[in-house]
VODO-972603 format. One record per residue: residue in one letter; x, y, z of N, C-alpha, C in turn. Coordinates in steps of 0.1 Angstrom, whole numbers, plus 5000, padded with zeros to 4 digits. Example, Ala and Ser with C-alpha at 12.3 -4.5 7.8 and 13.67 -1.06 7.14 Angstrom:
A513249435078512349555078513249675078S512849785071513749895071512950005079
REM end
This chain:
M782194386315780794446318779894336323T779094366333778194266338776794286334A776094186331774694196326773894266337I772994356332772094436341770794356342A770294336354769094256356767994286346G767694416343766594446335766694406320I767994396316768194356302768794216300A769094156311769694026310768993926301P767593916302766893816293767193836278I767593956274767793986260768993896256Y769893866265771093776261770593636257A769493596264768893466261768293466247V767693576244767093596231768093586220A769193666223770393656213770893516212G770993446223771493306222770593216214F769293246216768293166208768393186193V768493316189768593346175769893296169V770993316175772293266170772293116170G771793056181771692906181770792846170M769792916167768892866156769692876142L770392986140771192996128772292886127V772892856139773892756139773292616136G772092596142771392466139771092456124M770792566118770392556104771492546094T772692606098773792616088774992536093G775092506106776292436111777392526114V777292656111778392746114777792876119G778592966123778093096127778093126142G778393026150778393056164779193176169G780493156168781393266172781293386163S781193366150781193466140779893556141L778893506148777693596150777593636165M777893546174777693586188778593696193T779893676189780893776194780593916189P780293936176779894066171778594126177V777694036180776394076186776694126200L777494056208777794106221778594236221I779494256211780194376210779394496205L778694476194778094586186776694616192L775894516196774594546201774494576216F775394506224775294516238776494596244G777394636236778494716241779494646250I779494506249780394436258781894456253H782794466262784194476258784594356250P785394376239785694256230786294136237A787194166247787794056254786793966262V785794036268784793966276783893896266A783593956254782693896244783293766239V784593776236785293656231785393546241G785793586253785993486264784693416267T783593496269782293436272781793346261D781993386249781493306237782293176236L783593186239784393066239783892956249L783592996261783092906271781692856267H780892946261779492916256779692806245A780592826236780792736225781292596230A782092596240782592466245781392376250V780392446257779292376262778392326251T777992416241777092376231777692276221K778992286218779692186209779892056216T779892056230779991926237778691846234A777591916234776291846231776291796217G776791876208776891836194777791716192T778891716200779891596199779191476204L778391476214777791356220776791306209V776091386202775191336192775991276181H776991336176777791276165778591156170G778891156183779591036188778690916188F777490936192776490816192776190776177S776290876168775990836154777290786147R778390786154779690736149780090816136T779890946137780291036126781391126130I782291076138783491146141784791066138D785691126131786991066128787991116138W788191026148788991076160790491096156S790991026145792291046141792491196136I791491246129791591386124791491476136V790591446145790491536157791791546164R792491426166793791426173794791516165R794791506152795791586144795491736146L794291766145793891916146794291956160A793991876170794291916184795791926186L796591846180797991846181798591986177G797892046167798292186163797692296171S796392276174795592386180795892406195M795992296202796092306217797392386221P798592346216799792416219799692566215M799192596203799092736199798092816207T796992746212796092816220796792856233A797592766239798292796251799292906249V799992906238800893016235800193146233V799093146226798393276224797793336237I797293246246796793286259797893346267L799093286267800193336275800593476269A800593486256800993616250799993726253M798693686254797693786257797793826271S798293736280798493776294799493886296A800393896286801393996287800994136284V799694146278799194286276797894296284D797394426284796194456292794994416283I794594286282793594236273792294296276N791994336288790694396292790694546290G791794606285791894746284791894796269A792394916266792294966253793094886243T794294836247795194756239794494626235G793894566244793094436241791994466232R791294576234790094606225790594616211V791594686208792094706194792594576189L793394506196793994376192792794276187I791894266196790794166193789894216182N789594346181788794396170789494376157V790794396156791594376144791494226139V791794136149791793996145790393946142L789393996150787993956147787594006134T787894126130787494176117788094086105I789394056107789993966097789393836096A789093776108788493646109787093646103L786293756105784993766099784993776084V785993846079786193856064786393716058V787393646064787693516059786493426060T785793426071784593346073783493376062M783293506060782393556050782693506036M783993506032784393466019784193316018V784493236029784293096029782893056027L781993126034780593096033780093126018I780493226012780093265998780693175988F781993155989782793085978783292955982R782692885992783192755996783192655985D782092645977781992545967783092565956R783292695953784392725943785792695948I785992725961787292695967787492545967V786492465971786692325972786892265958K786192315948786292265934787692295929Y788292415932789592455927790692375933Y790592355947791792295954791592145957A790392095957790191955962790991855954D790991865941791791765933793191775936R793791895937795191905940795591855954L794791885964795091845977794791695979G793891645970793591495971794691415967K795691465960796791395955797991385965L797791445977798791445987798891305993T800091275998800291156005799691166019P799391046025798791056039799591136049K800991116047801791196056801691346054Q801691386042801491526039800191586044T799191506042797791546047797791556062G798491466069798591466083799291596088V800391636081801191746085800291876083L799591886071798791996069797592006078T797091896083795991896093796491956106V797691916110798291976122798492126121L798992166109799192316107797792386106A796792326100795492386100794992406115G795192306123794792316137795492426144A796792446141797592556147796992696143V796692706130796092836126794692856132L793892746133792592766140792792796155G793692736161793992766175794292916177T795092966168795493106170794293206168I793593176157792393266153791293256164V790993136168789893116177790193166191S791393156195791793206209791593356210V791893426199791793566200790393626196S789693556187788493616182787293526184S787393406188786393296190785693266177V786293306165785693286152786593186145G785993096137786793016128786692866130A786192816142786192676144785092606136G784092686131782992626123783292626108A783092746102783192756087784592726082I785592796088786992776084787492636086G787192586098787592456102787092346093A785692356090785092256082785592266067T785792386062786392396049787792336047C788592356058789892296058789792146057L788892086064788791936064788191886051I787291966045786791926032787891926021L788792026022789892026012790891916015L791191896027792191796031791691646030Y790391626032789791496032788591496022P788791516009787691526000786791395999K787291286003786591156002785791126015L785991206025785291186038783891236037P782891156041781491196041781291326048T780291406044780091536050779791526065A778991416068778591406083779891386091R780891316086782091296094782991416094I782891496084783591626083782991716094V781691726095780991816105781291756119G781091626120781291576134782691586139S783691566130785091586134785391726138D784891816130785091966132784492006145I783291956148782691996161783391936173A783791806171784491736182785891816185H786591856175787791926177787592066184A786392126181786092256186785992256202V785592136207785292126221786592156230P787692076228788892106236789492246232L789392286220789992406216789292526223T787892526222787192646228787192636244L787292506249787392496263788692546269L789792506262791092556267791192706265A790792756254790792906252789892976262G788692916264787792976274788292986288I788992876292789592866305790692976306G791392986295792493086295791893226296H790893256290790193386291789593406305W789193296311788693306325789793346334A790993286332792093316340792493466338L792293516326792593656323791493756328G790493696333789393786338788493836328S788393766316787593826305786393726302I785693696312784393616310783393666320D782193686315780993726323780093596324L780093536336779393416338777893436338Q777393556341775893576341775493576326I776193646317775893656303775993516298F776993436302777193306297775993216300G775493226312774293146316773093176307Y772893306305771693346296771893296282L773093296277773393256263773093106262I773493026272773192886272771692856272L770992936281769592916282768892936269G769293036261768693056248769192976237S770492946237770992876225770592726224V770392656235769992516234768692496227P767592566231766392546223766592606209G767392706207767592766194768192666184I769292596189769892496181768992376177L768192336187767192226184766192276173L765692396174764692446164765392456151G766592516151767392536138767692406131S767992296139768292166133766992106127F765892136133764592096127764292166114L764592296113764292376101765292356090A766492306094767592296084767192226071I766492116072766192036060764992106052R764492216057763292276050763692406043I764992456045765392576039766692546032P766892596019768092566011769292616018E770392526019771592566027772292686020H772292686007772992796000772392926003A771092936004770393056007770793106021L770793006030771193046044772593096045R773493036038774893076038774993226033V774293256022774293386017773793496027V772693456033772093546043773093566055L773693456059774593466070775793556066A776293536054777393616049777093756049L775893796045775493936044775393996058V774993916068774993966082776393996087L777293896083778693916087779294036080M778894066068779394176061779094306068V777894316073777494436081778294446094A778394336101779094336113780594366111T781194316100782594346097782794496094A781894546087781994696083781894776096K780994746105780894826117782194816126L782694686127783894666134785094746128A785194736115786294806108786194956109I784895016109784795156111785195196125G784995106135785395136149786895136151L787595076141789095076142789695206136L788895286129789395406122789595516133P790595606130790795716139789495806141P789295866153788095936155787796056145G788896116140788696226131788496196117S788496066113788396026099787096056093P786996086080785696116074784596016075V784995886075783995776076783395776090V784195796100783695796114782795916116A783296036110782496156112781096136106S781096076094779796056087778895956095E779495866103778695776111778095836123S778695946128778296006140776996076139P776096076149774796146149774996296148R774096356141774196506140773196566149
REM end
């Protein structure tokens, strides 16, 4: 679907709001933008995912430059993640090319994976502290070699999820790094996670471009709005409690997940019938 001239500026507003939330929480780009494009604007899921992936590659490049100048990126971790994510991204894109990703089959496939990814992200946002507390000590006893192998595997999982849904590079990726590298400062966790997201989302975005599932006009408006949004969000981040922001973000994702899940139900089911206007 192509943006209509009369409503195109609304995409910039959406980019601004999502960008502000990303700036305040450090997560939520794909997990918010993709559902917004699908549920509010009626964009086909494949186009929503592809456009958001390319959008994420640009915005996270800017974040990587900032963290790079601040020397808050562990490039050895980035390489390990990429060693797993890049091959899996290529495999997933090739697999998606075998189906009609822009048709009904692609709609169902992406909505299913997106719904699952949103549920996982929502749980991570709400229970991240408990998850880290429960598993950090156990994973902290791993040998460096074991940690390296698990990092590559985590990258492979992220590559699979992100390529199909554009969700997971932020909240899920950062949580994996916190668990695997509990002694690493938070700034380096965030910086490494963002740096890894750049090649991952870029490769996946290019793959979706090749599949014809990117709207460049919408992409342009999202960039126009998200850049100032991220700057404002980063300014507000220190003024609003992080835990409160994560809870609010999780509640928003809960609503989006419910709507996507309802859309997967058969047309004649009681839930869908009750959602239909009378």
